[in-house]
C-alpha positions as CSV (number, residue, x, y, z in Angstrom):
1,M,-11.9,-23.0,49.7
2,N,-8.2,-24.0,49.9
3,K,-5.6,-21.4,51.0
4,G,-4.1,-21.1,47.5
5,V,-7.4,-20.1,46.0
6,N,-8.1,-17.7,48.8
7,F,-4.6,-16.1,48.2
8,L,-5.3,-15.6,44.5
9,A,-8.8,-14.2,45.2
10,A,-7.4,-11.7,47.7
11,I,-4.8,-10.4,45.3
12,F,-7.4,-10.3,42.5
13,L,-9.7,-8.2,44.8
14,I,-6.9,-5.8,45.7
15,G,-6.1,-5.5,41.9
16,I,-9.7,-4.5,41.3
17,L,-9.5,-1.8,43.9
18,I,-6.2,-0.5,42.7
19,S,-5.3,-0.2,39.0
20,C,-2.5,1.1,36.9
21,K,-2.2,4.2,34.7
22,K,-4.0,4.1,31.3
23,D,-1.1,5.4,29.3
24,D,1.3,2.8,30.6
25,V,2.3,0.1,28.2
26,S,4.9,-2.2,29.7
27,E,5.8,-5.7,30.7
28,N,6.4,-4.9,34.4
29,C,5.9,-8.0,36.4
30,Y,6.3,-9.1,40.0
31,V,6.1,-12.6,41.5
32,C,4.0,-12.5,44.7
33,S,4.2,-15.5,46.9
34,N,3.4,-17.0,50.3
35,E,4.5,-20.3,51.7
36,I,1.9,-22.2,49.5
37,E,1.7,-20.5,46.1
38,S,3.4,-18.0,43.8
39,I,1.5,-15.9,41.2
40,D,2.5,-13.4,38.6
41,V,1.3,-9.8,39.0
42,C,1.9,-7.8,35.8
43,E,1.1,-4.5,34.1
44,E,0.1,-4.9,30.5
45,N,-1.5,-2.5,28.1
46,G,-2.7,-0.2,30.9
47,N,-4.2,-3.0,32.9
48,F,-3.2,-5.4,35.7
49,V,-2.8,-9.1,34.9
50,V,-3.0,-11.2,38.0
51,D,-2.2,-14.9,37.3
52,G,-3.6,-14.6,33.8
53,E,-6.8,-12.7,34.8
54,V,-7.1,-9.1,33.4
55,I,-8.1,-6.4,35.8
56,P,-9.3,-3.3,34.0
57,N,-7.7,0.1,34.9
58,E,-10.1,2.3,36.9
59,N,-8.2,4.2,39.5
60,G,-4.9,5.3,38.0
61,A,-2.6,3.6,40.5
62,S,0.7,2.1,39.5
63,L,1.8,-1.6,39.6
64,E,4.1,-0.6,42.5
65,D,1.1,0.7,44.4
66,L,-0.7,-2.6,44.0
67,V,2.4,-4.5,45.1
68,R,2.9,-2.3,48.2
69,A,-0.8,-2.7,49.1
70,V,-0.6,-6.5,48.8
71,E,2.5,-6.6,51.0
72,A,1.2,-4.1,53.5
73,N,-2.1,-6.0,53.8
74,P,-3.9,-3.0,55.4
75,D,-7.1,-5.0,55.9
76,N,-5.3,-7.8,57.7
77,N,-6.6,-10.3,55.2
78,P,-5.4,-13.7,56.5
79,N,-4.9,-14.9,52.9
80,L,-2.3,-12.2,52.4
81,E,-0.3,-12.9,55.5
82,G,3.4,-13.3,54.8
83,V,3.0,-12.4,51.1
84,T,6.1,-10.9,49.6
85,C,6.6,-9.7,46.0
86,R,9.7,-9.3,44.0
87,R,10.3,-8.0,40.5
88,K,10.4,-10.8,37.9
């Protein structure tokens, strides 16, 4: 798999593990990028939308929690090395 696909898969996986609050309805978006690719990470209708893929809400975390987890890379995932996110 190429590095860009791995990057997207890693953020998608973190999004599955961390989700936003059910009662949130907003258009909060961040752009997360590394040196190869940029993707949108948004909160919409109580779910995360990562580069167009909807991730159902399960754990009650906020979009900011997801962004912090991606940037912190607690599992030292090589596909998330150097990823930074900024509000869109």
